[in-house]
Steps between C-alpha positions, in 0.01 A plus 500: 500500500621850417552755774214747514589843370393827658233756408249271326203282580277296268125440515381172353145366505326172563342555156429759235297812580560487875569874498880508476505793257301739716669385820840580350367832368364590843822400675699699242297809595533422872879471469514820300291676765757383756769681305654197329611495139305197384459323165285210370616190317329203337729248328238363264152623421229361272249760390369683195463808718830668420647842568775704338813550711844646461795293379808631685769657282752229595261243351450686173250767603151559365173349621377145549220293654438385856192364676259769615522356851860619528402832342246546782757396760747753359235770543459385859876540549496845339762399243514481122420153363783317323521165325716340771200502734357213291777344291289217350145563379296229327213624280264215401399482135282266299658209313855629548507459879647799685714788390805523726609849600845527659628832635211673324557361150364204305739209563307220334185288497426167663223262589470388860708184484770666289523794740613268777816441296569873477468582871857411600628730225287784639629471857808709416275777368291482818804519728647790303178695550475411868852622570422818306193566715686418824758764410225760456319460832519448874236230470373280216158338539473195275177346370482135404274346235244226546605272785818327617283194563503434124791266556454350153643831372777529758785391272640812336256724688574873479173636642481367856733278703748459215559873516482526880762230558729637229476860622488415870176691556274409796141414417165581660218272388161664435178303552159615369235418758213628284523202264496252791742230610771743604630282787533199270660717230775625730559173686488306174756731343737433788442126466597472134783753472856366512703592807711755310188692400336477842812648655443819301153560651507753784128487570153550360214745489129464435323720247135597424341416837133598533356567845655489847870417458523371858283205392802366314732497802473122531564470127827688536602272784424193291709627208792585728474159669513304174757716318716661766466828311429832667195706412544853369130575536156482344389755240124565484303537179588851385273700269799713397633205301210537256625847404836367385569353155447127457799302376377215285211295362443325836417837651287587197281198570450623855402846369238343273357298791479812716328681213235227479436544871429870452206451266194691608689812608368843405496550123812655354625568149638170374837449333555150363839331458515159327749276682725347237670168566834680471396835646797725576537795734143482630600739780442765231145501635579557867452879477155447349408244767585759765237739362164494678308608190571192289470124522773302326364171362777246436329270250615138509509277191158352436319805634356771270623856503230693691253681277474795737873580511580860411858413413682180402876485545703234323806437719856403419588147397817290507365307202291728283420251224390217731289737708346652186398153380351426842322839497298383201446152643344662807265702280643821638548641149121506459450659842761764415334581166160536669657729761652719229179506294316632808750785533723347768864594536800266464865532599771248413827493693807339337386151392139617525586788264651253252183287511280797406672529162444312174773240529782379729794336320772288657729411209781370723278286722582697816175400669465155347393336176222731384656742253207737458155556646217735412451783746172633635495771234392795714812703431646534150847386598709183479777356716809295419680336790880512502771363731624837625314599814421858602558543875495854637335743739309762307347845546287698263163650415149377434447699183120536499503703823868602524531310830833381638533121531766262625560127508721239338529290186576128476409361159609320186420622150383812323150622418422717198209601279263786413359544852855556628476833320265591786723389791379469857821613667829673447757330723874550519476740205322259264140418419345181637171322457194564290149644535196414287336773295212537751741508794329214685765235436866553585812308582862550596809323632521690830451285811426684823292755311217504756737599780525840330247673724380774263459255211305259721266776615443615141426143390250440780325830433466397134289198606305701759665331796554682827866592551716578799804716554704206621860466393562131451866522598392655832261210563783251450736696722248530782413130475870413535531720808189345657626152417837577659327628816289183521804275462688695766205436732441132427845365418826482690674734259791547741548124502489481120761774467721325754484177299584692184816648647640228726769250403459131581 
């Protein structure tokens, strides 16, 4: 076993979606509030929710991709995001498996079984990034992926215990009590982990407890008895978490379930978003969900687009052609045409923008075997996919109202055609997107568009929805502060910091 290093601690879970991302974000803010220079790190992430981050000059400079979870955690730390915060990012695609992003750039593609062969080669990249982040901060808070109990994937692991043992980073195991079986999950993890991995675990914490926390006192004793691990506390169910961006498709499923439970609320202006199989960057819609005057309907495959929606937004996609084919198979193309014929508005973002055109071509088979597919035909444009990816933060203007906008671009291919002569935006000094002749259908490549507060208010007013003066960035910042305060109250933060800085 390697000697544990100083100034770092890792949070692994008994499973996916146990709340590691927001716990690390909250602890990042808590450490920052204590005056520490803190930074986040996640060795390997799998998500189509990506963000644009800086590539340090020593690594070539420019901008690259990281998971949006680490982008959020960087905001919590009050530092500029860079690609070393998430050195390996897997972006699932159809047919071709996952796109592998290393240090912000496309490194290759692999299907699940093949990727296992690549992991040992990626460990050097992970360790390079970790040492870079350690040199930048007093404290590095590390987030694992999935669960260390997936011992079938332990060989060559770079995401959990493989990283922890290599880097000498102590681990805190997070259990989610809301899904049930938390005692068995923690005790079972201890039972199946090899001794080398168990030796890295400094303790555990319980997340998402509903009700009187003292009722779980005997549960904590049972876990400590069967594992020998110390408890760092029990975190209650926190409403603030719902105000923070969701990381991946697992969280998206939870959002849809919560939405179904809210049926029957007071009538609001409806905005519908079809949920593609390969939906990307769905946190684009968080600023709209935070508005009291609208109801965001995330429409699952097999369900119709609601007839009473004032606006339909086609989101980004990691596999535009496959999702466009499925769009028709779901009958959504008919629903969309009916919506437009009744005077409804439509916005397409990135892949959704490409779908609104006449055709999407993939001559080099980037997304798979289909070389060309007919678009929805609501914008007179066409798209050709190409290997070179555009990855950059962007600022500009919504031309129709001369409103400042900001966001980021992550896309393959170029879109052109007559409707591009009436562009939606001017970003980074160039025109982007297209608007139909009647102005009711538009699309662009700018993710994060709805976080531009003035643009969002103008859009909602155009569909007669009530608007607020909220600044979405301020909502996120306040939620992080409130989360940090809650963790300070419910967790042994002093104990966690001691573990992070002690040598053993």
